[in-house]
C-alpha positions as CSV (number, residue, x, y, z in Angstrom):
1,X,93.6,94.2,54.3
2,X,91.6,95.8,51.7
3,X,93.3,94.9,48.4
4,X,93.2,97.5,45.3
5,X,90.7,95.1,43.5
6,X,88.2,95.6,45.8
7,X,88.6,99.5,47.0
8,X,91.3,102.0,47.1
9,X,94.1,101.2,49.5
10,X,93.0,102.9,53.0
11,X,96.1,104.2,55.4
12,X,99.0,102.9,56.2
13,X,100.2,99.8,57.9
14,X,101.5,100.4,61.4
15,X,104.9,98.1,60.7
16,X,107.1,99.8,58.5
17,X,108.3,98.8,55.1
18,X,112.1,98.3,56.8
19,X,111.2,96.0,59.1
20,X,108.4,93.8,57.2
21,X,109.7,90.8,55.3
22,X,110.5,90.7,51.6
23,X,110.7,87.1,51.1
24,X,109.6,84.5,53.6
25,X,109.9,80.9,52.8
26,X,109.7,78.1,55.1
27,X,109.8,74.5,54.2
28,X,109.5,71.3,56.0
29,X,111.8,67.7,55.3
30,X,111.1,64.5,56.1
31,X,114.4,62.6,57.7
32,X,116.2,60.6,59.7
33,X,118.1,62.4,62.7
34,X,119.7,60.9,66.4
35,X,121.5,58.3,64.5
36,X,118.5,56.0,63.8
37,X,117.2,56.2,67.1
38,X,113.9,58.1,66.1
39,X,112.0,56.9,63.1
40,X,111.2,60.1,61.3
41,X,112.3,63.7,62.1
42,X,110.9,66.8,60.5
43,X,113.8,69.6,59.7
44,X,112.2,72.8,58.7
45,X,114.0,75.8,57.3
46,X,113.1,79.1,57.3
47,X,114.4,81.2,54.7
48,X,114.2,85.5,55.9
49,X,115.0,88.5,53.7
50,X,114.2,92.1,54.7
51,X,115.9,95.4,54.2
52,X,118.5,95.3,57.2
53,X,118.4,91.1,57.2
54,X,118.8,87.8,55.6
55,X,119.4,85.0,57.5
56,X,118.5,81.2,57.5
57,X,116.5,79.3,60.6
58,X,117.0,75.5,60.8
59,X,114.3,73.8,63.4
60,X,114.1,70.3,64.3
61,X,111.2,70.5,66.8
62,X,111.8,69.1,70.8
63,X,114.7,69.3,69.3
64,X,117.0,71.6,68.9
65,X,116.5,75.2,66.7
66,X,119.5,77.5,65.0
67,X,119.8,80.8,63.0
68,X,122.8,81.6,60.8
69,X,123.0,85.0,59.2
70,X,123.2,85.1,55.7
71,X,124.2,89.1,55.2
72,X,128.1,89.6,54.1
73,X,130.4,90.5,55.8
74,X,129.8,94.7,57.0
75,X,133.8,95.7,56.2
76,X,135.5,94.7,52.3
77,X,138.5,93.5,53.7
78,X,136.7,90.6,55.5
79,X,136.2,87.6,53.3
80,X,132.8,85.5,54.3
81,X,133.9,82.1,54.7
82,X,132.0,78.1,55.0
83,X,130.4,78.0,58.9
84,X,129.9,75.0,61.3
85,X,128.3,74.3,64.2
86,X,127.8,72.0,67.0
87,X,124.6,70.9,68.9
88,X,122.7,69.3,71.0
89,X,119.5,67.2,70.6
90,X,117.3,67.7,73.6
91,X,115.1,64.9,72.4
92,X,117.4,62.2,72.6
93,X,120.5,62.5,75.6
94,X,123.6,64.3,74.8
95,X,122.9,63.3,71.1
96,X,125.6,65.4,68.6
97,X,124.9,67.2,65.9
98,X,127.1,68.5,63.5
99,X,125.8,71.3,61.2
100,X,128.1,72.6,58.2
101,X,127.1,75.6,55.8
102,X,128.8,77.7,53.0
103,X,126.3,80.2,51.6
104,X,130.0,82.3,50.1
105,X,129.4,82.1,46.5
106,X,125.8,81.4,46.8
107,X,123.0,82.8,44.0
108,X,120.0,84.2,44.9
109,X,117.3,85.3,42.6
110,X,115.2,89.0,42.9
111,X,114.4,89.6,46.4
112,X,114.5,85.8,47.1
113,X,115.2,84.6,50.7
114,X,116.6,81.6,49.5
115,X,119.5,80.4,47.4
116,X,119.2,79.3,44.0
117,X,123.1,77.5,43.0
118,X,126.2,77.9,44.6
119,X,125.4,76.2,48.2
120,X,125.0,73.9,50.9
121,X,123.7,72.3,54.1
122,X,125.2,69.4,55.7
123,X,123.7,68.3,59.1
124,X,125.8,65.3,60.4
125,X,125.3,62.7,63.5
126,X,128.6,60.4,63.8
127,X,130.4,60.7,60.8
128,X,127.2,60.0,58.5
129,X,125.4,62.9,56.7
130,X,121.9,62.8,57.6
131,X,121.2,65.7,55.6
132,X,122.0,67.5,52.9
133,X,120.8,70.2,50.5
134,X,122.8,71.8,47.8
135,X,124.5,71.8,44.3
136,X,128.3,71.7,46.1
137,X,128.1,68.0,47.6
138,X,131.7,67.7,46.2
139,X,133.0,70.6,48.3
140,X,131.1,69.3,51.6
141,X,133.2,66.5,50.8
142,X,136.6,68.0,49.9
143,X,135.8,70.2,53.0
144,X,134.6,67.7,55.7
145,X,137.4,64.3,54.4
146,X,136.9,61.3,53.8
147,X,135.4,59.9,56.5
148,X,131.7,60.6,56.0
149,X,129.4,57.9,54.3
150,X,126.3,59.3,52.6
151,X,122.9,57.8,54.8
152,X,121.4,55.6,52.3
153,X,117.6,57.0,52.5
154,X,117.0,60.4,50.5
155,X,114.8,63.4,52.4
156,X,111.2,63.9,51.1
157,X,110.8,67.9,50.2
158,X,107.4,68.0,52.0
159,X,104.9,71.5,51.6
160,X,106.7,74.9,50.9
161,X,105.0,77.9,52.9
162,X,105.9,81.2,51.7
163,X,104.8,85.1,52.5
164,X,104.9,86.7,48.9
165,X,104.1,90.2,48.9
166,X,103.0,92.6,46.2
167,X,100.1,95.2,45.3
168,X,98.0,93.3,42.2
169,X,100.2,90.5,41.9
170,X,102.5,88.3,43.6
171,X,104.7,85.9,42.2
172,X,106.9,82.9,43.4
173,X,109.1,79.8,41.7
174,X,108.6,76.7,43.4
175,X,109.4,72.9,42.6
176,X,107.0,70.4,41.6
177,X,108.0,67.1,41.2
178,X,111.3,67.9,40.3
179,X,110.1,71.1,37.7
180,X,110.7,74.4,38.3
181,X,107.4,76.2,38.2
182,X,106.7,80.3,38.2
183,X,103.1,80.8,40.2
184,X,101.9,84.2,39.9
185,X,98.7,84.8,42.0
186,X,96.9,88.5,40.3
187,X,93.8,90.1,41.7
188,X,92.2,92.9,39.6
189,X,88.6,94.1,38.4
190,X,86.8,91.6,41.3
191,X,88.5,88.6,39.8
192,X,91.5,86.3,40.6
193,X,93.2,85.0,38.1
194,X,96.6,82.1,38.1
195,X,99.1,81.7,36.3
196,X,101.7,79.2,35.9
197,X,104.7,79.8,33.7
198,X,102.9,82.8,32.4
199,X,99.6,80.9,30.9
200,X,96.3,81.9,33.1
201,X,95.1,78.1,34.3
202,X,91.8,79.6,35.8
203,X,90.1,82.5,36.8
204,X,87.6,83.5,39.5
205,X,85.1,86.2,38.6
206,X,82.8,87.7,41.1
207,X,85.6,86.8,43.7
208,X,83.1,89.1,46.8
209,X,80.7,86.3,46.5
210,X,83.2,83.0,45.8
211,X,85.8,84.2,48.3
212,X,86.7,80.7,48.6
213,X,86.7,77.6,47.2
214,X,88.8,75.2,45.0
215,X,90.0,73.5,41.9
216,X,91.7,71.1,39.6
217,X,94.7,73.1,37.5
218,X,97.0,70.7,35.6
219,X,101.0,72.1,36.3
220,X,103.8,70.2,34.1
221,X,100.5,67.6,33.3
222,X,100.1,67.1,37.3
223,X,96.6,67.4,38.7
224,X,96.9,70.1,40.9
225,X,94.3,70.7,43.4
226,X,94.4,74.9,44.0
227,X,92.9,76.3,47.2
228,X,91.8,79.9,47.4
229,X,90.4,81.8,51.1
230,X,90.6,85.9,50.2
231,X,87.9,86.6,52.7
232,X,90.2,88.7,54.4
233,X,90.3,91.0,52.0
234,X,86.5,91.3,50.2
235,X,85.3,91.6,54.3
236,X,85.3,95.5,54.4
237,X,83.3,95.9,57.5
238,X,86.0,94.1,59.4
239,X,88.0,96.3,62.1
240,X,90.6,93.9,61.9
241,X,91.7,93.8,57.8
242,X,90.9,97.6,57.2
243,X,94.3,98.8,57.5
244,X,96.3,97.0,56.1
245,X,96.7,93.1,57.9
246,X,94.9,91.1,56.3
247,X,96.1,88.3,53.5
248,X,94.9,85.8,51.1
249,X,95.6,82.1,51.6
250,X,96.5,79.8,48.7
251,X,97.1,76.1,48.4
252,X,98.7,74.8,45.7
253,X,98.2,70.7,46.7
254,X,99.2,67.5,44.9
255,X,98.6,64.2,46.5
256,X,97.1,64.2,49.9
257,X,99.5,66.8,50.9
258,X,98.4,68.9,54.0
259,X,101.8,68.7,55.3
260,X,102.1,72.2,57.4
261,X,105.1,73.3,59.4
262,X,104.9,74.7,62.6
263,X,105.7,78.9,62.9
264,X,108.8,79.5,64.6
265,X,111.5,82.7,64.0
266,X,110.9,86.0,62.1
267,X,107.6,84.5,60.1
268,X,106.3,83.3,64.0
269,X,106.9,86.9,64.4
270,X,105.2,88.0,61.7
271,X,102.1,86.3,61.7
272,X,101.9,88.3,66.0
273,X,102.7,91.6,64.8
274,X,99.9,91.6,62.7
275,X,97.7,90.5,65.4
276,X,99.1,92.9,67.7
277,X,98.4,96.1,65.0
278,X,94.8,94.6,64.9
279,X,94.1,94.2,68.4
280,X,95.9,97.9,68.7
281,X,92.6,99.1,66.5
282,X,89.4,96.5,68.6
283,X,87.9,97.9,72.0
284,X,88.6,95.2,74.2
285,X,85.2,93.0,73.8
286,X,86.1,92.5,70.4
287,X,89.6,91.6,70.6
288,X,88.4,88.7,73.0
289,X,86.2,87.3,70.3
290,X,88.5,88.2,67.1
291,X,91.8,87.8,67.5
292,X,94.0,85.3,68.4
293,X,97.1,83.3,67.1
294,X,96.9,80.1,65.9
295,X,99.2,77.8,66.8
296,X,99.4,76.1,63.6
297,X,98.1,77.9,60.2
298,X,96.6,74.4,58.5
299,X,93.3,75.9,61.3
300,X,92.6,78.7,58.6
301,X,89.7,77.5,56.9
302,X,91.1,76.8,53.8
303,X,94.0,75.4,54.7
304,X,91.7,72.7,57.5
305,X,89.3,72.7,54.2
306,X,92.1,71.1,52.2
307,X,93.0,68.6,54.9
308,X,89.6,67.3,55.7
309,X,89.1,67.2,51.4
310,X,92.1,64.2,51.2
311,X,91.5,61.1,51.6
312,X,93.1,60.4,55.3
313,X,90.6,63.0,56.5
314,X,92.7,64.4,59.4
315,X,93.1,67.8,60.8
316,X,96.5,69.0,62.4
317,X,94.7,71.7,64.2
318,X,94.6,69.5,67.0
319,X,98.3,69.8,67.3
320,X,101.4,71.8,65.4
321,X,103.4,68.6,65.4
322,X,101.1,66.6,64.3
323,X,102.2,66.7,60.4
324,X,100.7,63.4,59.2
325,X,101.7,61.1,56.6
326,X,104.3,62.3,53.2
327,X,101.2,61.1,51.3
328,X,102.3,64.2,48.7
329,X,103.2,67.6,48.5
330,X,101.5,71.3,49.0
331,X,102.6,74.9,48.2
332,X,101.3,77.1,50.2
333,X,101.2,81.2,50.4
334,X,100.5,83.7,52.1
335,X,99.8,87.0,50.1
336,X,99.7,90.3,51.4
337,X,99.3,93.9,50.5
338,X,102.7,96.4,49.9
339,X,101.6,99.8,51.0
């Protein structure tokens, strides 16, 4: 993909706008399921919205995966209702979990797949609430009854990965250390600008030469390490990215960071479709040497670099499920250009 800051847009991507996501967000939480049998569990929530679909995928590696449609009823006389579902863990034999959710009054931001208020998701095990997300705890308690006890340990929000779509500007709102901030990446005139809450915090000039790098910025009084990798955008000679299949990668990291959830569901399909359309334009030898789907997003050069520069020096390229310790928080943005 050659963005507008380097050249005029060329041919339109093979993927129709109706099939491309408008917003795709993956969040990973460290929690404890399996009724204290498993010491640590990583829970992944993937929120996806396109022109004709809106869904949430809840995924626990080696345990269970479920997709919930967030679309309103087709006919107005059918009223949206709270949902629930029982699942059995494949990791622990005959371990039953119960999922509850209510999005009937959920409030979403413009084109956002993730709700901002008036919703909840709860996962219970043996009458114990192991995970809860949302602002309607009283509603859930009223619905589930008084027989549930709240697990004393709180879930830890480890990382957020979002696919943002734009032409020159790529904007998202995310929470850092309990506070919501607006992050904006702007590309124009061969420069890269990073804005936080509307204020310019970093300007990278001569981006064609500085297509990878890292700098420290301040967000809400906290020092954040910012990494960027726009090689796909500036590499005009690459056949893989010539017709709109490249993306810029940006990381905002606090502390150790480097906790990357594996790609599942629609996010995995998006990446496969991008590489598949690229492979169709390459001769066979070039395809074998240039195109492969990474098992983990951390195998991208800037992500591996971010991990190796941390004190622990780990690399999660060895395994999609080797998340590392919870020593910080990472916001990862894949920036795709809309035609």
